[in-house]
C-alpha positions as CSV (number, residue, x, y, z in Angstrom):
1,G,65.9,30.5,27.9
2,A,65.7,29.7,31.6
3,V,62.0,30.3,31.6
4,Y,61.6,28.0,28.6
5,L,63.7,25.3,30.2
6,G,61.7,25.6,33.4
7,L,58.4,25.2,31.6
8,Y,59.7,22.3,29.6
9,G,60.9,20.6,32.8
10,Y,57.6,21.3,34.5
11,E,55.6,19.9,31.5
12,R,57.9,16.9,31.3
13,L,57.4,16.0,34.9
14,K,53.7,16.6,34.8
15,Y,53.3,14.5,31.6
16,T,53.2,11.1,33.2
17,E,51.8,7.8,31.9
18,R,48.4,8.6,33.5
19,A,48.3,11.9,31.7
20,M,49.3,10.3,28.4
21,E,46.5,7.7,28.9
22,R,43.9,10.5,29.6
23,R,45.1,12.3,26.5
24,Y,44.9,9.2,24.3
25,K,41.5,8.4,25.7
26,Q,40.3,11.9,24.9
27,Q,41.7,11.7,21.4
28,F,40.0,8.3,20.9
29,C,36.7,9.7,22.2
30,D,36.9,12.6,19.8
31,Y,37.7,10.3,16.9
32,A,34.9,7.9,17.8
33,E,32.4,10.7,18.2
34,V,33.2,11.9,14.6
35,K,33.0,8.3,13.2
36,L,29.8,7.4,15.1
37,S,28.2,10.7,13.9
38,D,29.1,9.7,10.3
39,I,27.7,6.2,10.8
40,V,24.4,7.6,12.3
41,S,24.1,9.9,9.4
42,Y,24.7,7.2,6.8
43,T,22.4,4.7,8.6
44,G,19.7,7.3,8.8
45,N,20.0,8.0,5.1
46,C,19.9,4.3,4.3
47,C,16.9,3.7,6.5
48,S,15.1,6.6,4.9
49,T,15.8,5.3,1.4
50,Q,14.7,1.8,2.4
51,V,11.5,3.1,4.0
52,Q,10.7,5.1,0.9
53,R,11.3,2.0,-1.3
54,D,9.1,-0.1,0.9
55,L,6.3,2.5,0.8
56,S,6.6,2.8,-3.0
57,S,6.4,-1.0,-3.3
58,T,3.4,-1.2,-1.0
59,L,1.6,1.6,-2.9
60,S,2.2,-0.1,-6.2
61,R,0.9,-3.5,-4.9
62,L,-2.2,-1.7,-3.4
63,L,-2.9,0.1,-6.7
64,S,-2.5,-3.2,-8.6
65,S,-4.9,-4.9,-6.2
66,I,-7.4,-2.1,-6.5
67,Q,-7.2,-2.2,-10.3
68,G,-7.8,-5.9,-10.2
69,G,-10.8,-5.5,-7.9
70,V,-12.2,-2.7,-10.2
71,T,-11.8,-5.0,-13.2
72,V,-13.6,-7.8,-11.5
73,L,-16.5,-5.5,-10.4
74,R,-16.8,-4.1,-14.0
75,N,-17.0,-7.6,-15.4
76,Q,-19.7,-8.6,-12.8
77,I,-21.7,-5.4,-13.6
78,R,-21.5,-6.2,-17.3
79,C,-22.7,-9.8,-16.7
80,L,-25.5,-8.7,-14.5
81,S,-26.6,-6.0,-17.0
82,E,-26.7,-8.7,-19.7
83,E,-28.7,-11.0,-17.4
84,I,-31.1,-8.1,-16.7
85,V,-31.6,-7.6,-20.4
86,R,-32.3,-11.3,-21.0
87,S,-34.7,-11.4,-18.0
88,K,-36.6,-8.4,-19.4
89,T,-36.8,-10.0,-22.8
90,V,-38.1,-13.3,-21.3
91,C,-40.6,-11.4,-19.2
92,D,-41.9,-9.4,-22.2
93,I,-42.3,-12.7,-24.2
94,A,-44.1,-14.3,-21.3
95,C,-46.4,-11.4,-20.9
96,D,-47.2,-11.4,-24.7
97,K,-47.9,-15.1,-24.6
98,R,-50.0,-14.8,-21.5
99,A,-52.0,-12.0,-23.1
100,A,-52.4,-14.1,-26.3
101,N,-53.3,-17.2,-24.2
102,T,-55.9,-15.2,-22.2
103,T,-57.6,-14.1,-25.5
104,H,-57.6,-17.7,-26.7
105,T,-59.1,-18.9,-23.5
106,E,-61.8,-16.3,-23.6
107,D,-62.6,-17.3,-27.2
108,I,-62.7,-21.0,-26.3
109,Q,-65.0,-20.2,-23.3
110,H,-67.2,-18.1,-25.6
111,Y,-67.5,-20.9,-28.2
112,L,-68.2,-23.5,-25.5
113,R,-71.1,-21.3,-24.2
114,L,-72.4,-20.9,-27.7
115,F,-72.1,-24.6,-28.3
116,A,-73.8,-25.5,-24.9
117,T,-76.8,-23.3,-25.7
């Protein structure tokens, strides 16, 4: 028991307020390290989730915008195709009338020559 009493006395004398302060600081640092590690892990997961949500939102907006642009372009192509068909029809009619008019003009010139002679 004397050895035990001697060690107890030595520890008791050595364990001053400064030693207690160091011990509490070390305990606080260990506790803070664990809690900060948990906070970093939680914050990282939240940031990752938020970034994923933002990217998904941006992707859906881009896809919607692209779909709108494709729809507009298809409508413009359809309108231009209809205009091309109308233009060809008008051109064909004009060519037919010109050909008919040329024949009539030649006939009139022929009759005028006959009449003049």
